[in-house]
TIVO-548158 format. One line per 5 residues: number of its first residue (from 1); for each residue x, y, z of N, C-alpha, C. Coordinates in nm, 4 decimals, padded with zeros to 6 digits. Layout:
N
NUM = X,Y,Z,X,Y,Z,X,Y,Z; ...
END
This chain:
113
1 = -00.7628,-04.1246,03.1901,-00.7996,-04.2343,03.1888,-00.6836,-04.2286,03.2362; -00.7451,-04.4180,03.3371,-00.6559,-04.5267,03.3617,-00.6488,-04.6183,03.2501; -00.4787,-04.6944,03.2142,-00.4947,-04.7881,03.1553,-00.4580,-04.9241,03.1747; -00.5264,-04.9450,03.3299,-00.4745,-05.0798,03.3888,-00.5074,-05.2328,03.3091; -00.5983,-05.2661,03.2021,-00.6230,-05.3716,03.1458,-00.5356,-05.3814,02.9814
6 = -00.3966,-05.4095,02.9742,-00.3363,-05.4269,02.8430,-00.3100,-05.5647,02.8566; -00.3327,-05.5822,02.7466,-00.2412,-05.7195,02.6721,-00.0938,-05.6958,02.6490; -00.0534,-05.8014,02.6285,00.0622,-05.7867,02.6146,00.0794,-05.8473,02.4544; 00.1489,-05.7995,02.3554,00.2090,-05.8892,02.1813,00.3356,-05.9608,02.2287; 00.2611,-06.1060,02.1247,00.4314,-06.0945,02.1350,00.4712,-06.1587,02.0394
11 = 00.6044,-06.1321,01.9528,00.6436,-06.1316,01.8146,00.7746,-06.1649,01.8008; 00.7556,-06.3288,01.6775,00.8648,-06.4050,01.6771,00.9766,-06.3068,01.5880; 01.0908,-06.2555,01.5535,01.2017,-06.2586,01.4853,01.1543,-06.1123,01.4410; 01.1246,-06.0383,01.5766,01.0760,-05.8559,01.5149,01.1568,-05.8141,01.4592; 01.1181,-05.7612,01.2980,01.1848,-05.6169,01.2360,01.3443,-05.7640,01.1995
16 = 01.3081,-05.9054,01.1823,01.4097,-06.0102,01.1087,01.4660,-06.0418,01.2437; 01.4927,-05.9693,01.3984,01.5700,-06.0316,01.4338,01.5537,-06.2059,01.5230; 01.6018,-06.2272,01.5950,01.5855,-06.3168,01.7035,01.5286,-06.3427,01.9105; 01.4599,-06.4243,01.8251,01.3543,-06.5208,01.9606,01.2733,-06.3992,01.9921; 01.2155,-06.3952,02.0736,01.0919,-06.3077,02.1327,01.0560,-06.1368,02.1712
21 = 01.0127,-06.1184,02.1468,00.9593,-05.9658,02.1517,00.8310,-05.9707,02.2327; 00.8505,-05.8853,02.3632,00.6327,-05.8899,02.3913,00.6100,-05.7680,02.3927; 00.5114,-05.7001,02.3377,00.5378,-05.5127,02.3815,00.3496,-05.5404,02.4139; 00.3427,-05.4729,02.5300,00.2678,-05.4307,02.6331,00.2439,-05.2781,02.5786; 00.1276,-05.2230,02.5108,00.1087,-05.0635,02.5259,00.0386,-05.0358,02.5857
26 = 00.1169,-04.9425,02.6408,00.0591,-04.8831,02.7393,-00.0245,-04.7696,02.6901; -00.0538,-04.7120,02.5883,-00.1554,-04.6230,02.5564,-00.2409,-04.6766,02.4281; -00.3683,-04.7204,02.4549,-00.4661,-04.7343,02.3100,-00.4381,-04.7134,02.2107; -00.4169,-04.7105,02.0734,-00.3941,-04.5939,01.9964,-00.5233,-04.5077,01.9543; -00.6059,-04.4924,02.0280,-00.7163,-04.4294,02.0312,-00.6771,-04.3544,02.1426
31 = -00.5900,-04.2968,02.1888,-00.5591,-04.2527,02.2773,-00.4310,-04.0946,02.1851; -00.3269,-04.2289,02.1001,-00.2528,-04.1825,02.0484,-00.2228,-04.0860,01.9160; -00.3805,-04.1027,01.8400,-00.4732,-04.1343,01.7370,-00.3116,-04.0552,01.6416; -00.3374,-03.9365,01.5709,-00.1849,-03.9523,01.4630,-00.0678,-03.9118,01.4943; -00.0198,-03.8512,01.6185,00.1112,-03.8351,01.7166,00.1902,-03.9346,01.6974
36 = 00.1268,-04.0307,01.7101,00.2148,-04.1534,01.8056,00.1534,-04.2570,01.7043; 00.2892,-04.3934,01.6492,00.2079,-04.5232,01.6796,00.2198,-04.5943,01.7724; 00.3344,-04.6431,01.8604,00.2694,-04.7189,01.9658,00.4042,-04.5801,02.0905; 00.3535,-04.6342,02.2446,00.3808,-04.5941,02.3808,00.3363,-04.6915,02.4196; 00.5198,-04.7857,02.4574,00.4885,-04.9014,02.4958,00.6040,-05.0062,02.5813
41 = 00.5401,-05.0894,02.6931,00.6605,-05.1329,02.7484,00.7284,-05.2635,02.6492; 00.9089,-05.2796,02.6591,00.8502,-05.4354,02.5708,00.9607,-05.4799,02.6420; 00.9532,-05.5870,02.6173,01.0142,-05.6616,02.6884,01.1323,-05.7840,02.5692; 01.2445,-05.7632,02.5596,01.3736,-05.8869,02.5066,01.3845,-06.0072,02.5779; 01.2984,-06.1914,02.5776,01.4451,-06.2247,02.6907,01.5431,-06.2560,02.5890
46 = 01.6307,-06.2781,02.6819,01.7871,-06.3186,02.7075,01.7915,-06.4008,02.5661; 01.9320,-06.3638,02.4549,01.9213,-06.3309,02.3625,01.8512,-06.3584,02.2807; 01.7265,-06.2403,02.2631,01.6633,-06.2069,02.1493,01.6992,-06.0489,02.1019; 01.6266,-05.9830,01.9762,01.6526,-05.8944,01.9285,01.5402,-05.7921,01.8600; 01.5862,-05.6946,01.8629,01.4444,-05.5857,01.7151,01.5624,-05.6076,01.6198
51 = 01.5873,-05.6882,01.5310,01.6357,-05.6582,01.3910,01.6275,-05.4918,01.2934; 01.8032,-05.4807,01.2381,01.8405,-05.3771,01.2393,01.7381,-05.3062,01.1034; 01.6806,-05.1996,01.1525,01.5388,-05.1316,01.0167,01.5817,-04.9590,01.0798; 01.5315,-04.9726,00.9293,01.4473,-04.7710,00.9485,01.3106,-04.7335,00.9298; 01.3843,-04.6208,01.0010,01.2471,-04.5559,01.0351,01.2370,-04.4256,00.9197
56 = 01.1457,-04.4547,00.8315,01.1035,-04.3774,00.7067,01.0623,-04.2300,00.7442; 00.9294,-04.3251,00.7920,00.8064,-04.1958,00.8443,00.7650,-04.1773,01.0150; 00.8515,-04.2226,01.0795,00.8760,-04.1861,01.2419,00.9696,-04.1349,01.2608; 00.9878,-04.1483,01.4119,01.1587,-04.1042,01.4635,01.0625,-04.2586,01.5656; 01.2098,-04.2612,01.6734,01.1411,-04.3567,01.7410,01.2249,-04.3229,01.8798
61 = 01.2328,-04.3689,01.9758,01.3303,-04.3034,02.1528,01.3098,-04.4821,02.2057; 01.3774,-04.5006,02.2584,01.3751,-04.6186,02.3832,01.4632,-04.5393,02.5309; 01.3864,-04.6329,02.5797,01.4153,-04.5413,02.7523,01.4704,-04.6951,02.8108; 01.5791,-04.7104,02.8755,01.6187,-04.9555,02.8759,01.5959,-04.8637,03.0145; 01.4814,-04.9964,03.0668,01.4993,-04.9717,03.2392,01.5433,-05.0181,03.3330
66 = 01.5435,-05.1857,03.2764,01.6460,-05.2812,03.2734,01.7297,-05.3686,03.1925; 01.8025,-05.4246,03.2136,01.9482,-05.5449,03.1826,02.0140,-05.4696,03.0689; 02.0652,-05.5204,02.9825,02.1836,-05.4660,02.9595,02.1636,-05.5195,02.7285; 02.1538,-05.4077,02.7119,02.1862,-05.3917,02.4957,02.3085,-05.3983,02.4905; 02.2891,-05.4687,02.3063,02.4140,-05.4035,02.2098,02.2629,-05.3220,02.1295
71 = 02.3236,-05.1601,02.1469,02.1943,-05.0958,02.0924,02.3396,-05.0601,01.9459; 02.2280,-05.0509,01.8056,02.3183,-05.0417,01.6879,02.1985,-04.8643,01.5945; 02.2999,-04.8027,01.6002,02.2616,-04.5990,01.5767,02.3464,-04.6810,01.4959; 02.2321,-04.6489,01.3363,02.2935,-04.5877,01.2212,02.4789,-04.7377,01.1773; 02.5587,-04.6575,01.1822,02.6888,-04.7328,01.1364,02.7248,-04.7921,01.3272
76 = 02.6515,-04.7219,01.4022,02.7721,-04.7738,01.5148,02.6816,-04.8218,01.6767; 02.7400,-04.9093,01.6982,02.6943,-05.0151,01.8270,02.7417,-04.9391,01.9233; 02.6605,-04.9628,02.0915,02.6748,-04.9248,02.1934,02.6279,-05.0104,02.2892; 02.7269,-05.0488,02.4433,02.6497,-05.1247,02.4869,02.5334,-05.0453,02.5863; 02.4332,-05.0546,02.6228,02.3085,-04.9862,02.7329,02.2791,-05.0654,02.7878
81 = 02.2927,-04.9502,02.9295,02.2358,-05.0231,03.0432,02.1028,-04.9277,03.1013; 02.0320,-04.9569,03.2726,01.9295,-04.9127,03.2638,01.9970,-04.7605,03.3032; 01.8959,-04.6737,03.2616,01.8771,-04.4986,03.2715,01.9210,-04.4615,03.1343; 01.9925,-04.5664,02.9778,02.0527,-04.4800,02.8631,01.9213,-04.4872,02.8228; 01.9223,-04.3179,02.6932,01.7798,-04.3307,02.5972,01.8359,-04.3020,02.4910
86 = 01.7707,-04.3627,02.4324,01.8265,-04.2956,02.2170,01.7218,-04.2551,02.1834; 01.7472,-04.1508,02.0395,01.6355,-04.1262,01.9758,01.7558,-04.1867,01.8155; 01.5893,-04.2515,01.8002,01.6566,-04.2351,01.6133,01.5179,-04.1277,01.5539; 01.6300,-04.1163,01.4329,01.5107,-04.0189,01.3430,01.4453,-04.0141,01.2783; 01.3999,-03.9932,01.1821,01.2754,-04.0255,01.0928,01.4181,-04.0098,00.9604
91 = 01.4222,-04.1085,00.9169,01.5197,-04.1079,00.7490,01.6367,-04.2335,00.8009; 01.6467,-04.1906,01.0149,01.7589,-04.3211,01.0566,01.7399,-04.4567,01.1242; 01.8899,-04.6091,01.1322,01.7923,-04.7442,01.1432,01.8956,-04.7165,01.2412; 01.7743,-04.8640,01.3194,01.8604,-04.9101,01.4173,01.8476,-05.0359,01.4725; 01.8712,-05.0511,01.5763,01.8365,-05.2418,01.5995,01.8864,-05.2366,01.7564
96 = 01.8313,-05.3563,01.7823,01.8448,-05.3553,01.9792,01.8824,-05.5153,02.0201; 01.9452,-05.6310,02.0738,01.9917,-05.6583,02.0984,02.0057,-05.6972,02.2695; 01.9095,-05.8284,02.3712,01.9476,-05.8457,02.4663,02.0807,-05.9026,02.4724; 02.1877,-05.9114,02.5569,02.2822,-05.9397,02.5409,02.3495,-05.9700,02.7299; 02.2297,-05.9241,02.7611,02.2369,-05.9676,02.9335,02.1800,-06.1133,02.9887
101 = 02.1958,-06.0950,03.0783,02.1839,-06.2595,03.1709,02.0424,-06.2579,03.2370; 01.9408,-06.1596,03.1384,01.7955,-06.1371,03.2187,01.7859,-06.1019,03.1390; 01.5874,-06.0104,03.1297,01.5564,-05.9767,03.0360,01.5382,-05.8403,03.0584; 01.5698,-05.7905,02.9088,01.5785,-05.6501,02.8616,01.4481,-05.6145,02.8559; 01.4068,-05.4268,02.9602,01.2966,-05.4000,02.9059,01.3141,-05.2457,02.8964
106 = 01.2185,-05.2396,02.8487,01.2803,-05.0977,02.7710,01.1029,-04.9825,02.7661; 01.1064,-04.8481,02.7703,00.9985,-04.8056,02.6938,01.0383,-04.7706,02.5296; 00.9438,-04.7533,02.4846,00.9933,-04.7584,02.3574,00.8318,-04.6371,02.2700; 00.8611,-04.5367,02.2417,00.8084,-04.4415,02.1739,00.8104,-04.4217,02.0155; 00.7526,-04.4819,01.9348,00.7403,-04.4188,01.8057,00.6460,-04.2535,01.7758
111 = 00.6738,-04.1900,01.7424,00.6165,-04.0506,01.6795,00.6161,-04.0242,01.5535; 00.5318,-04.0027,01.4413,00.4801,-03.9974,01.3653,00.4988,-03.8470,01.3699; 00.5762,-03.8374,01.1535,00.5930,-03.7457,01.1190,00.4838,-03.6768,01.0203
END
């Protein structure tokens, strides 16, 4: 299967964050089945963020492709650049903000448990 015809969703203040989050789902839900909720390319505009939130029934990983992020992992904060990879396990919390001067682009994978 080749998935070239993808639409981009636009979310304002995702998870009580700031600005606009653009989500391009790389695989449709029928491919993910029960194993995952999302496999997507996510773009945060300059100054935008996905607010701090908890993963109660799933886990999530981000792979940073472009830009500079302030990443909150439970109680700790980290500055991330291209090539960084994060993992938020079930029951843990995270958030991410674009603190750079270009769009922040990353791959997000949400796995079900």
